[in-house]
C-alpha positions as CSV (number, residue, x, y, z in Angstrom):
1,X,94.6,122.0,67.8
2,X,94.1,122.3,71.9
3,X,93.0,119.2,73.9
4,X,90.5,119.5,76.4
5,X,92.1,119.2,80.0
6,X,89.2,116.8,80.9
7,X,89.9,114.8,77.9
8,X,93.7,114.5,78.8
9,X,92.8,113.5,82.5
10,X,90.7,110.7,81.1
11,X,93.7,109.5,78.8
12,X,95.9,109.6,81.8
13,X,93.1,107.7,83.9
14,X,92.5,105.0,81.0
15,X,96.5,104.3,80.6
16,X,96.8,103.9,84.5
17,X,93.9,101.6,84.5
18,X,95.2,99.6,81.7
19,X,98.6,99.2,83.2
20,X,97.1,98.0,86.5
21,X,94.8,95.5,84.7
22,X,97.8,94.1,82.7
23,X,99.8,93.9,86.0
24,X,97.0,91.9,87.4
25,X,96.5,89.7,84.8
26,X,100.2,88.8,84.8
27,X,100.0,88.2,88.7
28,X,97.0,85.7,87.8
29,X,98.8,84.0,85.0
30,X,101.8,83.6,87.4
31,X,99.6,82.2,90.1
32,X,97.9,79.7,87.8
33,X,101.3,78.6,86.8
34,X,102.6,78.0,90.2
35,X,99.3,76.4,91.2
36,X,99.7,73.9,88.0
37,X,103.5,73.1,89.0
38,X,102.4,72.5,92.7
39,X,99.5,70.1,91.3
40,X,101.8,68.2,88.8
41,X,104.5,68.1,91.7
42,X,101.9,66.4,93.9
43,X,101.3,63.6,91.5
44,X,105.2,63.0,90.9
45,X,106.6,59.8,92.3
46,X,110.0,59.5,93.8
47,X,112.3,56.5,93.6
48,X,110.2,54.5,96.4
49,X,106.9,55.1,94.5
50,X,105.7,57.9,96.9
51,X,104.1,60.9,96.0
52,X,104.7,64.1,98.0
53,X,102.3,65.1,100.8
54,X,103.4,68.8,100.9
55,X,104.6,70.8,98.0
56,X,106.1,74.4,99.3
57,X,106.2,77.2,97.0
58,X,109.6,78.8,97.6
59,X,110.8,82.2,97.4
60,X,114.2,81.4,97.6
61,X,115.2,78.8,95.1
62,X,116.9,78.9,92.0
63,X,114.0,79.6,89.4
64,X,112.1,81.8,91.8
65,X,111.8,85.4,91.1
66,X,114.2,88.0,93.0
67,X,112.3,88.5,96.4
68,X,114.0,91.2,98.6
69,X,113.2,91.2,102.3
70,X,114.7,93.5,105.0
71,X,117.4,92.4,107.5
72,X,115.1,91.2,110.2
73,X,113.3,88.8,107.9
74,X,116.5,87.7,106.5
75,X,117.9,86.8,110.0
76,X,114.4,85.0,111.2
77,X,114.4,82.7,107.9
78,X,118.1,81.8,108.5
79,X,116.9,81.0,111.9
80,X,114.0,78.9,111.1
81,X,116.0,77.3,108.4
82,X,118.8,76.0,110.8
83,X,115.9,75.2,113.4
84,X,114.2,73.1,110.9
85,X,117.7,71.3,109.7
86,X,118.4,70.7,113.3
87,X,115.1,68.9,113.9
88,X,114.9,67.0,110.8
89,X,118.2,66.9,108.8
90,X,116.8,68.6,106.1
91,X,117.4,72.1,104.5
92,X,114.5,73.7,103.2
93,X,114.8,77.4,101.4
94,X,111.8,78.8,102.8
95,X,110.2,77.6,105.8
96,X,107.9,80.4,106.0
97,X,106.1,80.1,103.1
98,X,102.3,80.1,103.1
99,X,102.2,79.0,99.6
100,X,101.6,75.0,100.4
101,X,99.8,72.1,98.0
102,X,98.4,69.5,100.2
103,X,97.9,66.0,99.4
104,X,94.7,64.2,100.6
105,X,96.6,62.5,103.4
106,X,98.1,65.7,104.8
107,X,94.7,67.7,104.5
108,X,93.0,64.7,106.4
109,X,95.9,64.7,109.1
110,X,95.3,68.6,109.6
111,X,91.5,68.4,109.7
112,X,90.6,65.2,111.1
113,X,93.0,65.2,114.3
114,X,92.8,69.0,114.6
115,X,96.6,69.4,114.0
116,X,96.6,72.8,112.2
117,X,98.3,75.4,114.1
118,X,96.3,78.9,113.1
119,X,98.7,80.9,115.0
120,X,102.3,79.9,113.3
121,X,101.3,77.7,110.4
122,X,104.7,77.5,108.8
123,X,107.8,76.1,110.3
124,X,106.6,74.2,113.1
125,X,104.3,72.4,110.9
126,X,106.6,71.6,108.2
127,X,109.2,70.4,111.2
128,X,106.1,68.2,112.5
129,X,105.1,66.7,109.1
130,X,108.7,65.8,108.3
131,X,109.1,64.1,111.5
132,X,106.0,62.1,111.2
133,X,107.3,60.8,107.6
134,X,105.2,63.2,105.2
135,X,107.2,63.7,102.1
136,X,107.9,67.5,101.6
137,X,109.4,69.0,98.4
138,X,109.9,72.4,97.2
139,X,109.5,74.1,93.8
140,X,110.3,77.6,93.1
141,X,107.6,80.2,93.1
142,X,107.2,84.0,91.9
143,X,105.5,85.8,94.8
144,X,104.9,89.4,94.9
145,X,105.2,92.0,97.5
146,X,101.8,92.3,99.4
147,X,100.6,95.9,98.5
148,X,97.4,95.8,100.9
149,X,95.8,93.6,103.7
């Protein structure tokens, strides 16, 4: 029995579509899990009874998935880590992460007083918030390399 070429092409397209859908579903599940961890971390109190003001999703902590970057980016990450450490005395594994959970206090600070840096909203903002005594914590996150945009 010989299969029609159009039928074979249709089957290949169907399998490819199913694989893309499964990959997307996996990404959405991961994002939901990270969002839940971030929300839980925002509610967690420390020994002083304070809850975090900012939770950073880090690509470079134990528990994070392998995230490969080129030499130039690695150098930049190290430079930003060092600068943040010099300014605040704390080490942050991923100071350039855009995955941030913000408490009401942090959102109000950014919005009410127009302190949101729309050009470089990473290391400098984290540094500023830490110097203003906002509590910043990190959690491991799984991130995927951008495929478009």
